[in-house]
C-alpha positions as CSV (number, residue, x, y, z in Angstrom):
1,M,106.6,193.0,87.8
2,K,107.5,189.7,86.3
3,V,105.2,187.1,86.1
4,F,106.6,183.3,86.2
5,R,104.1,180.9,84.3
6,L,104.4,177.1,85.3
7,S,104.2,175.0,82.3
8,H,102.1,171.7,82.3
9,S,103.5,170.1,79.0
10,K,104.7,166.7,78.8
11,N,108.2,167.5,78.0
12,D,108.6,169.7,81.2
13,I,107.7,166.6,83.6
14,S,109.7,164.1,81.4
15,S,113.1,165.4,82.2
16,G,114.9,166.6,85.4
17,P,114.1,165.9,88.8
18,H,110.4,165.1,87.8
19,K,111.4,162.5,85.4
20,I,113.5,160.6,88.5
21,I,110.2,160.9,90.8
22,I,108.0,159.2,88.2
23,K,110.8,156.5,87.4
24,N,110.8,155.7,91.1
25,M,107.1,155.6,91.6
26,E,106.9,152.9,88.6
27,N,109.7,150.9,90.1
28,K,107.5,150.5,93.4
29,T,104.5,149.5,91.6
30,K,106.4,146.6,89.7
31,K,106.3,143.3,91.5
32,E,109.9,141.2,91.6
33,A,109.6,137.9,90.1
34,V,109.0,135.1,92.8
35,S,111.6,132.4,92.2
36,T,110.8,129.1,90.8
37,E,112.7,127.2,93.0
38,S,111.3,124.8,95.7
39,Y,112.2,125.1,99.2
40,K,115.5,123.3,99.8
41,G,115.2,119.7,100.7
42,V,111.8,119.0,99.3
43,R,110.6,117.8,96.0
44,D,108.1,118.8,93.2
45,F,106.2,115.8,91.6
46,Y,105.7,116.4,88.1
47,P,103.1,113.6,86.5
48,A,106.0,111.1,85.7
49,D,107.3,111.3,89.0
50,M,103.8,111.2,90.5
51,A,103.4,108.3,88.6
52,I,106.6,106.3,90.3
53,Q,105.1,107.5,93.8
54,N,101.7,106.2,93.4
55,Y,103.6,102.9,92.1
56,I,105.6,102.8,95.4
57,F,102.7,103.5,97.4
58,S,100.4,100.9,95.6
59,K,103.1,98.5,96.6
60,M,103.2,99.2,100.2
61,K,99.4,99.4,100.4
62,K,99.0,96.0,99.0
63,T,101.6,94.1,100.6
64,A,100.4,95.7,104.2
65,E,96.9,94.5,103.4
66,S,97.8,91.1,102.3
67,F,99.1,90.7,105.7
68,G,95.8,91.8,107.2
69,Y,97.1,95.4,108.0
70,S,94.4,98.5,108.1
71,E,95.2,101.8,107.2
72,Y,94.9,105.0,109.3
73,G,96.2,108.7,109.3
74,A,96.5,111.9,111.5
75,S,97.2,115.6,111.0
76,V,101.0,116.5,110.1
77,L,100.8,119.1,113.1
78,E,101.4,117.9,116.5
79,Y,102.1,119.2,119.9
80,A,106.2,119.7,120.5
81,D,105.8,117.9,123.6
82,L,105.1,114.6,121.9
83,Y,108.4,114.5,120.5
84,K,110.3,116.0,123.4
85,A,109.1,113.0,125.5
86,K,110.2,110.3,123.6
87,S,111.8,110.7,120.2
88,G,115.4,111.7,121.2
89,E,117.5,115.0,121.6
90,E,119.1,115.0,118.1
91,I,115.4,114.6,116.5
92,V,114.0,117.3,118.7
93,N,116.9,119.7,119.2
94,E,118.4,119.5,115.5
95,Q,116.0,118.1,113.1
96,T,112.3,119.3,113.9
97,Y,110.3,122.2,112.4
98,T,108.9,123.4,115.6
99,F,107.4,126.8,116.0
100,K,104.6,129.0,117.9
101,D,101.2,128.7,116.5
102,K,98.8,131.8,116.7
103,G,97.5,130.8,120.1
104,D,101.1,130.8,121.5
105,R,101.3,126.8,121.4
106,E,104.3,125.2,120.5
107,V,103.8,122.8,117.6
108,S,105.8,120.8,115.3
109,L,105.7,119.4,111.8
110,R,105.7,115.6,112.6
111,P,109.5,114.3,112.1
112,E,108.1,110.5,112.5
113,M,105.0,108.4,113.0
114,T,105.4,106.5,115.7
115,P,104.8,109.0,118.6
116,T,101.5,110.1,116.7
117,V,100.2,106.5,116.5
118,A,101.1,105.6,120.1
119,R,99.2,109.0,121.1
120,M,96.2,107.6,118.8
121,I,96.1,104.4,120.6
122,A,96.4,105.8,124.2
123,A,93.4,108.1,123.6
124,K,91.3,105.2,122.5
125,Q,92.9,102.1,124.5
126,K,89.9,101.1,126.1
127,E,87.9,100.9,122.9
128,L,90.3,99.4,120.8
129,S,90.2,95.5,120.0
130,F,93.9,94.1,120.2
131,P,96.2,92.9,118.5
132,L,96.0,95.7,116.0
133,R,97.6,95.6,112.7
134,W,97.8,99.5,111.1
135,Y,99.7,100.9,108.3
136,S,100.1,104.5,106.8
137,I,102.1,106.7,104.5
138,P,102.4,109.9,106.4
139,N,104.2,113.1,104.9
140,L,107.4,113.7,107.4
141,F,109.5,116.7,107.8
142,R,113.3,116.6,109.4
143,Y,115.7,119.7,108.9
144,E,118.6,117.8,108.0
145,K,121.4,118.3,104.9
146,P,120.1,117.2,101.6
147,Q,121.9,114.4,100.2
148,R,121.4,111.3,98.4
149,G,119.0,109.2,100.4
150,R,118.0,112.1,102.6
151,T,115.6,115.0,102.2
152,R,113.8,117.2,104.4
153,E,110.1,116.1,103.5
154,H,109.4,112.7,102.5
155,W,106.6,110.2,102.7
156,Q,107.1,107.1,104.9
157,F,105.4,103.9,104.9
158,N,104.8,102.6,108.5
159,V,103.7,99.4,109.7
160,D,103.1,98.5,113.4
161,I,101.2,95.5,115.4
162,F,100.1,96.4,118.8
163,G,99.4,94.0,121.4
164,V,101.5,90.9,120.8
165,K,104.5,90.6,123.2
166,N,106.2,87.6,122.0
167,I,108.6,87.0,119.0
168,N,105.9,86.0,116.7
169,A,105.2,89.7,116.2
170,D,108.8,90.3,115.3
171,V,108.9,87.5,112.7
172,E,105.5,88.6,110.9
173,V,106.6,92.4,110.8
174,I,110.3,91.4,109.2
175,S,108.5,88.7,106.8
176,L,106.3,91.6,106.0
177,T,109.2,93.9,104.8
178,S,110.9,91.1,102.9
179,A,107.6,90.3,101.0
180,L,107.6,94.0,100.2
181,M,111.0,94.1,98.8
182,K,110.0,91.2,96.8
183,S,107.0,92.8,95.5
184,F,109.5,95.6,93.9
185,G,111.2,92.8,92.0
186,F,114.2,92.6,94.3
187,K,116.0,89.2,95.0
188,D,117.2,88.0,98.3
189,S,120.8,89.0,96.9
190,N,119.9,92.6,96.3
191,F,119.3,93.3,99.9
192,E,120.2,92.2,103.5
193,I,118.2,92.4,106.6
194,R,120.5,93.5,109.6
195,V,119.1,92.7,113.1
196,N,120.1,93.6,116.7
197,N,118.6,93.6,120.1
198,R,118.5,97.0,122.4
199,K,118.7,94.5,125.3
200,I,122.0,93.5,124.1
201,V,122.8,96.9,123.0
202,N,121.9,98.5,126.6
203,Y,123.6,95.8,128.5
204,I,126.9,96.9,126.7
205,L,126.8,100.4,127.4
206,N,125.1,100.5,131.0
207,D,126.1,97.3,132.6
208,L,129.5,95.9,131.1
209,F,131.0,99.6,130.3
210,A,129.0,101.4,133.2
211,L,129.0,104.6,130.8
212,D,127.4,107.8,131.9
213,E,124.5,108.8,129.9
214,N,126.4,111.7,127.9
215,T,129.4,109.1,127.0
216,A,126.9,106.4,126.0
217,K,125.3,108.7,123.8
218,I,128.6,109.7,122.0
219,I,129.3,106.0,121.6
220,S,126.1,104.8,120.5
221,K,126.4,107.8,117.8
222,L,130.0,106.3,116.7
223,I,128.6,103.0,116.6
224,D,125.9,103.6,114.6
225,K,128.3,105.6,111.9
226,K,130.9,102.7,112.0
227,D,130.3,101.4,108.5
228,K,130.0,105.0,107.1
229,M,133.6,105.7,108.7
230,K,137.4,104.5,108.0
231,A,138.5,101.7,110.2
232,E,141.3,104.1,111.7
233,E,139.2,106.9,112.1
234,F,136.5,104.9,114.1
235,N,139.2,103.4,116.3
236,K,140.7,106.4,117.0
237,A,137.4,108.0,118.2
238,I,136.6,105.1,120.4
239,Q,139.8,105.2,122.0
240,E,139.7,109.1,122.6
241,T,136.2,108.5,124.3
242,I,136.7,105.5,126.5
243,P,140.7,105.1,126.5
244,E,141.0,102.7,129.2
245,R,138.5,100.2,127.6
246,S,138.5,101.0,124.1
247,S,140.2,97.5,122.8
248,E,137.6,95.5,124.8
249,L,134.7,97.6,123.0
250,L,136.5,97.4,119.6
251,Q,137.0,93.4,119.8
252,L,133.2,93.0,120.4
253,L,132.4,95.6,117.5
254,N,134.7,94.0,115.2
255,S,133.5,90.3,115.6
256,K,133.0,88.7,112.5
257,N,129.4,86.8,113.3
258,F,126.9,86.4,116.2
259,E,128.8,83.3,117.9
260,E,132.2,85.1,118.0
261,F,130.5,88.4,119.3
262,V,128.5,86.4,122.1
263,S,131.9,84.6,123.1
264,H,133.5,87.9,124.1
265,L,130.5,88.7,126.4
266,P,130.1,87.6,130.1
267,K,127.1,85.1,130.9
268,S,124.9,87.6,132.2
269,A,121.3,86.9,133.2
270,E,120.2,90.5,132.0
271,L,122.0,89.7,128.8
272,Q,120.7,86.3,128.1
273,E,117.3,87.4,127.3
274,G,118.3,89.6,124.2
275,I,120.6,86.8,122.9
276,I,118.1,84.2,122.9
277,E,115.4,86.6,121.3
278,T,118.0,87.6,118.4
279,K,118.9,83.7,117.7
280,E,115.4,82.6,117.9
281,L,114.3,85.5,115.3
282,I,116.8,84.6,112.9
283,K,116.0,80.9,112.9
284,R,112.3,81.5,112.8
285,L,112.9,83.9,109.6
286,E,115.3,81.3,107.9
287,D,112.3,78.5,108.6
288,L,110.2,80.8,106.5
289,G,112.8,80.9,103.7
290,I,114.2,84.5,104.6
291,T,117.8,83.7,104.6
292,N,119.2,87.0,104.0
293,V,119.3,88.2,107.7
294,V,122.4,88.7,109.6
295,F,123.3,90.2,113.0
296,S,124.9,93.4,113.3
297,Q,126.5,94.5,116.3
298,S,126.8,98.0,115.0
299,L,123.3,98.4,114.4
300,M,121.8,101.1,117.0
301,R,118.8,102.9,115.5
302,G,118.6,106.3,116.8
303,F,115.2,106.6,118.7
304,D,115.1,106.3,122.4
305,Y,112.0,104.3,122.5
306,Y,113.4,101.0,121.2
307,T,113.3,98.0,123.8
308,G,114.0,94.8,122.2
309,T,114.7,93.8,118.2
310,I,115.9,96.6,116.1
311,F,116.6,95.8,112.3
312,E,117.4,97.7,109.1
313,I,117.5,96.7,105.3
314,Y,120.1,97.5,103.3
315,D,120.9,97.5,99.5
316,T,124.0,95.3,99.1
317,N,125.0,97.5,96.1
318,P,127.4,100.1,97.4
319,E,125.9,102.9,95.5
320,N,123.1,103.0,98.4
321,I,125.2,103.2,101.7
322,R,122.2,104.2,103.7
323,A,119.7,102.0,105.0
324,I,116.8,101.9,103.1
325,F,114.5,101.5,106.0
326,G,114.2,99.9,109.5
327,G,112.5,99.6,112.6
328,G,112.2,98.0,116.1
329,R,110.0,96.8,119.1
330,Y,108.9,99.6,121.8
331,D,107.0,98.4,124.2
332,D,107.0,101.3,126.6
333,L,105.9,104.3,124.3
334,L,102.6,104.5,125.9
335,D,104.1,105.2,129.3
336,I,104.3,109.1,128.2
337,F,100.6,109.1,128.4
338,G,100.1,107.3,131.7
339,K,98.3,104.5,130.0
340,D,98.6,100.6,130.5
341,K,101.6,99.3,128.3
342,V,101.1,97.9,124.9
343,P,103.7,95.7,123.5
344,A,104.4,96.8,119.9
345,I,106.9,96.4,116.7
346,G,107.2,98.1,113.6
347,F,109.0,100.0,111.0
348,G,109.4,102.8,108.6
349,M,110.1,102.8,104.9
350,G,111.0,106.2,103.4
351,D,109.9,106.6,100.0
352,V,113.3,108.4,98.8
353,G,115.5,105.4,99.7
354,I,113.3,102.7,97.8
355,R,113.3,105.0,94.7
356,N,116.9,105.4,94.7
357,M,117.4,101.2,94.7
358,L,114.6,100.9,92.2
359,E,116.5,103.3,90.0
360,T,119.9,101.5,91.0
361,Y,118.5,98.3,89.8
362,N,116.9,99.7,86.5
363,I,113.3,98.4,87.6
364,L,111.4,101.3,87.8
365,P,108.0,101.0,86.2
366,A,107.1,102.1,82.9
367,I,105.4,105.4,82.4
368,V,101.6,104.8,82.2
369,A,99.8,106.9,79.7
370,P,97.2,109.3,80.9
371,A,94.4,107.8,78.6
372,E,93.9,104.8,76.4
373,L,92.4,106.9,73.4
374,Y,93.1,110.4,72.1
375,I,90.4,111.9,69.9
376,C,91.8,114.5,67.6
377,I,89.4,117.1,66.2
378,Q,89.3,118.6,62.5
379,N,87.3,121.7,63.3
380,E,85.2,123.6,65.7
381,N,81.8,121.8,64.1
382,S,83.3,118.6,65.3
383,I,83.8,119.3,69.2
384,G,80.4,118.9,70.5
385,F,80.1,115.5,68.7
386,A,83.7,114.5,70.1
387,Q,82.6,115.6,73.7
388,D,79.6,113.3,73.5
389,L,81.4,110.4,72.1
390,A,84.1,110.9,74.8
391,Q,81.8,110.6,77.7
392,K,79.9,107.5,76.4
393,L,83.1,105.9,76.2
394,R,84.3,107.0,79.6
395,N,80.9,105.6,81.1
396,N,82.0,102.4,79.7
397,G,85.3,102.5,81.5
398,L,87.9,103.7,78.5
399,K,90.0,106.7,79.7
400,V,89.7,109.5,76.9
401,S,91.4,112.5,76.1
402,V,90.0,115.2,73.7
403,D,92.4,117.6,71.7
404,Y,91.1,121.0,71.9
405,S,94.2,122.9,70.5
406,G,93.1,123.6,67.1
407,K,96.4,122.2,65.7
408,K,96.7,120.2,62.6
409,F,96.1,116.6,62.7
410,G,99.7,115.7,62.5
411,D,100.3,117.9,65.5
412,Q,97.8,116.2,67.5
413,I,98.7,112.7,66.7
414,K,102.5,113.7,67.6
415,Y,101.1,115.0,71.0
416,A,99.4,111.8,71.6
417,D,102.5,109.8,70.7
418,K,104.7,111.7,72.9
419,N,102.3,110.8,75.9
420,K,102.3,107.5,75.3
421,I,98.6,107.5,74.4
422,P,98.2,104.0,72.7
423,F,95.0,104.5,70.4
424,I,93.8,107.6,68.2
425,T,90.9,108.5,66.4
426,C,90.4,111.5,64.4
427,I,87.0,113.0,64.0
428,G,85.7,115.4,61.1
429,D,82.8,116.0,58.9
430,E,82.5,112.4,57.5
431,E,83.1,110.8,61.0
432,V,80.1,113.2,62.3
433,K,78.2,112.2,59.3
434,N,78.5,108.2,59.4
435,G,79.2,107.5,62.8
436,K,82.2,105.2,61.9
437,F,85.6,105.9,63.5
438,K,89.2,104.8,62.3
439,I,91.1,103.8,65.4
440,K,94.7,103.6,64.9
441,E,97.1,101.8,67.3
442,L,100.1,104.0,67.4
443,T,103.0,101.7,68.1
444,S,101.9,99.1,65.4
445,G,100.1,101.2,62.9
446,E,97.2,98.6,62.9
447,E,93.9,100.4,62.1
448,I,90.1,99.2,62.4
449,I,87.1,101.1,61.7
450,L,84.3,100.9,64.5
451,S,81.0,102.3,65.6
452,D,80.9,104.1,68.6
453,N,79.5,100.9,70.4
454,E,82.3,98.7,69.2
455,I,85.3,101.0,70.3
456,V,85.7,99.8,73.8
457,D,85.6,96.1,73.1
458,G,87.9,96.8,70.1
459,I,90.8,98.6,71.8
460,R,90.4,96.0,74.8
461,K,90.9,93.2,72.2
462,I,94.0,94.8,70.6
463,S,95.6,95.6,74.0
464,S,95.3,92.0,75.0
465,N,96.9,90.6,72.6
């Protein structure tokens, strides 16, 4: 009888079918590398970008607070019904990130802040003291095609005043927008404030032309895109939508100024309120020295909740064709909560558009160094001493960074220079022994020798010169 023996040698299982099985097992244990790309339409903020973002936010906060506005905030998650009620079909159906949570509740990542702040006010309407002047810089999400001036995630400066029905609130909010643009360094000639009034817009669409709801929405979208379309293309689209009265509408839309525009309209009582408000708004702003305000009959604003003044700010440089930001009056938004009306007007400024404009005019802020003093270390024996010195200097208000790399002095100094840190000091056995430090300003090469108690004042003195 033949006896077959099974071999368990390494060579026997490293070839043939056994080798294939082992290889497949090894492959399954290996994890695929995760992509380093961020989600399409959002941004990563490296330190230099974060510095610019913080600069933009600081200007927003300072301007709002100079007008007496208080900051508020809220969660990025809202019930989807909040947007279905008032934001407009395009926002809800096409642009909102909406999903079911684990409790089977339909929620959305907020695409705008106005419904949220309206909800907050409605919740505590009886407890709040009006008028309210509030601002925030929320994170917003919209599913739209990423392009210049548009992303799927952005931050937006929101400013609103609640409880003032008269035009003084409109004037204040638009004055704040002008002050904000000036704070960034823009001149009147760099931007244009375009205004219109939804009372005028609604009269033209609903009363003068008596358009049904669907046709009115088509015309509204066309008018809103007028400045981005070729004249022939726009005229053709209007003619195809309302062929019988297209020439009448085009005559209105092609008016050269506010007076010509009004001259083509009938003397209707329903219309006069919007016309009077617009005239007074422009005059009141001009009286305050804000002269870059123009009437724009093609300004529509896409949200359904606007009731009066609407406005947008545009860069006069053709490189930025989109509105930098805009807003308007919305006196009826609290209706959806079954609460008493609270008149309101406000605006939202996205961080993307204003950053593009700052880049266009080359007025982005200089990168601020992460520290004022960089401590280079000669050897490990000096680390504890350097840490004690750094802590003492930080306690006295100086921003200090310590090098633990173990690299040569020359390389440590190059690092400080590359990161724009203005001052360095190098610590070795001699500095530990005598307590004296050579402080060097990298841009000028100037050196001074100071004790630890003199360093802060010495650096401050050189920096102020």
